[in-house]
C-alpha positions in Angstrom: 30.6 -72.3 -14.3 30.0 -69.1 -16.5 26.9 -68.4 -18.2 26.3 -66.2 -21.6 23.5 -64.5 -20.4 22.8 -63.7 -16.9 19.9 -65.2 -15.0 17.8 -64.5 -11.7 16.1 -66.7 -9.5 13.8 -65.7 -6.8 12.7 -67.9 -4.0 9.4 -67.6 -1.3 9.0 -69.7 1.6 7.7 -69.6 4.7 9.9 -69.1 8.0 12.5 -71.9 8.5 11.3 -74.2 5.5 15.0 -74.7 4.3 15.3 -71.8 1.8 18.2 -70.1 2.8 20.3 -73.8 2.4 19.0 -74.0 -0.7 19.4 -70.4 -2.3 23.1 -70.8 -0.8 23.8 -73.8 -2.3 22.3 -72.8 -6.0 23.9 -70.0 -5.6 27.5 -71.4 -5.0 27.3 -74.2 -7.7 26.0 -71.3 -10.7 27.9 -68.3 -9.4 25.2 -66.4 -8.6 25.0 -63.1 -6.1 23.3 -64.3 -3.1 21.0 -62.3 -1.0 18.6 -63.6 1.8 16.4 -60.5 2.2 14.6 -61.9 5.2 17.7 -61.0 7.1 17.5 -57.3 6.3 14.0 -56.8 8.0 16.0 -58.9 10.9 18.9 -55.9 10.5 16.2 -53.1 11.0 14.7 -55.3 13.8 17.3 -55.8 15.8 18.0 -52.1 15.8 14.6 -51.5 17.3 15.5 -53.8 19.9 18.9 -52.9 20.8 18.3 -48.9 19.9 14.6 -48.0 20.3 15.7 -44.2 20.9 18.0 -43.9 18.1 15.3 -45.6 15.7 13.8 -43.5 13.5 12.9 -43.8 9.2 16.3 -41.3 8.8 18.5 -44.0 10.5 16.8 -46.9 8.5 17.5 -45.0 5.1 21.4 -44.4 6.2 22.0 -47.7 6.9 20.4 -48.9 3.9 22.6 -47.1 1.9 25.7 -48.5 3.5 24.7 -51.9 3.5 26.6 -54.7 3.0 26.4 -58.1 3.2 28.8 -58.4 6.2 26.3 -56.8 8.4 23.4 -59.2 7.6 26.3 -61.9 9.1 25.7 -60.8 12.8 24.3 -64.8 14.4 22.2 -62.1 16.9 19.7 -61.8 13.8 18.7 -65.5 13.9 17.3 -65.0 17.5 13.2 -65.5 18.2 12.5 -61.9 19.3 14.4 -60.2 16.4 12.4 -62.9 14.0 8.7 -61.7 15.6 9.7 -57.8 15.5 11.1 -58.2 11.9 7.6 -59.5 10.7 6.4 -56.6 12.3 8.4 -53.7 10.5 7.9 -55.8 6.8 4.2 -54.2 7.1 5.8 -50.6 6.8 5.4 -49.3 3.6 8.4 -46.9 3.9 10.8 -49.3 5.5 10.1 -51.9 2.5 10.3 -49.1 0.0 13.8 -48.8 1.5 14.6 -52.8 1.2 12.8 -53.3 -1.9 15.1 -50.7 -3.5 18.3 -52.3 -2.2 16.5 -56.1 -3.7 15.8 -55.1 -6.8 19.5 -53.7 -7.4 20.9 -56.8 -5.8 18.7 -58.7 -8.1 18.9 -56.7 -11.4 22.7 -55.6 -10.9 24.9 -58.0 -9.1 28.6 -57.2 -9.3 30.4 -58.3 -12.1 32.5 -61.5 -10.9 28.9 -63.4 -11.0 26.5 -65.0 -13.5 23.8 -63.4 -11.8 21.5 -63.4 -8.7 19.4 -65.6 -6.1 17.4 -63.7 -3.7 14.8 -65.6 -1.2 12.1 -64.1 0.7 8.5 -63.8 1.2 7.6 -61.5 -2.0 10.8 -62.0 -4.8 8.5 -64.1 -7.1 5.5 -61.5 -7.8 7.3 -58.4 -5.8 10.8 -57.9 -6.5 11.7 -60.3 -10.0 8.5 -60.9 -11.3 10.0 -61.7 -14.4 13.1 -64.4 -12.7 14.4 -66.8 -15.2 13.6 -69.2 -11.9 10.7 -69.2 -9.4 10.4 -71.3 -6.8 8.2 -71.7 -3.4 9.7 -74.2 -0.5 7.9 -75.3 2.0 7.4 -78.1 5.0 5.3 -78.4 7.6 4.8 -76.5 10.6 6.6 -78.9 12.7 9.4 -79.4 10.8 10.0 -76.4 10.6 9.6 -75.4 13.6 12.3 -78.3 14.9 14.8 -77.1 12.3 14.6 -73.5 14.2 15.0 -75.3 17.3 17.9 -77.2 16.4 19.3 -74.1 15.3 19.0 -72.0 18.5 20.1 -74.4 20.8 23.3 -74.7 18.8 23.7 -71.2 19.2 22.7 -71.9 22.9 19.7 -70.2 23.1 17.4 -70.9 25.7 13.9 -71.9 24.3 12.0 -74.9 24.3 10.4 -75.9 21.2 7.2 -75.1 22.4 8.0 -71.6 22.0 9.8 -71.9 18.6 6.6 -73.8 17.3 4.4 -71.1 18.5 6.5 -68.7 17.1 6.9 -70.3 14.1 2.9 -70.5 13.9 2.5 -66.8 15.0 4.9 -65.6 11.7 3.0 -67.5 9.2 0.0 -65.9 10.3 1.6 -62.8 9.9 3.0 -63.1 6.4 0.4 -65.1 4.9 -2.0 -62.3 5.9 -0.4 -59.0 6.0 -2.3 -56.6 3.5 1.4 -55.9 2.1 3.3 -58.2 0.1 2.1 -61.1 1.7 4.0 -64.3 1.4 1.9 -66.3 -1.2 2.8 -69.1 -4.1 3.0 -68.1 -7.7 1.3 -69.9 -10.4 4.4 -69.9 -12.3 6.9 -71.2 -8.9 7.7 -74.3 -8.8 6.6 -75.9 -5.3 9.5 -78.1 -3.8 8.6 -79.8 -0.7 11.4 -80.2 1.8 9.3 -82.1 4.8 10.6 -85.6 4.1 13.5 -84.9 1.6 17.1 -83.9 2.6 19.0 -80.8 1.9 21.1 -82.7 -1.2 18.0 -84.3 -2.5 16.4 -81.1 -2.6 19.0 -79.1 -4.0 19.9 -81.9 -6.9 16.1 -81.6 -8.0 16.6 -77.8 -8.5 19.8 -78.1 -9.9 18.0 -80.6 -12.4 15.0 -77.7 -13.4 17.9 -75.4 -13.5 20.1 -77.3 -16.1 17.7 -78.2 -18.2 16.4 -74.4 -19.1 20.5 -73.4 -18.8 21.1 -76.2 -21.7 18.5 -75.2 -24.4 
């Protein structure tokens, strides 16, 4: 599908709601450049955990200047420990400035071969791409999200219990929704997509239908 004008899709969601899955499906179908913004904070968090003595603003700035999509594919970034640390790091104003600059560049200046961009995170709809052509808030109930993350971690042979994952999800939610800097929230112009009782395909088809209606008019 080749679009005349570049389109921008902004998605916000709490942890493990299925936003990443939907963003990837949307991006593939409409040929959009996809950026999982949460992975950037996870990458930085992993550095803080594995290289505490080297961790500093200058190092992060250097890494951000050379960041590629391949850097965000490391499976170690999916760990519960990294996720918790990422939530803490995301509150740092200086770090957010660096990450935001990269996100904005990705959203407004994607590689020419793409029809536009699709970003998902916590503050994309109102902070990064406030003028996005499409805005979605993807969510699911807490236990459903915890179960999804638990299965994901078990598939990676991580030794962790469901209760530990559930506790972590609740902690992440509290941090994401209540932080003073760029908290997670649903904007009035975002379409709510609740994935609790729906399959990945059903959610994708709903989003696709919404986008097609506007693109074709």
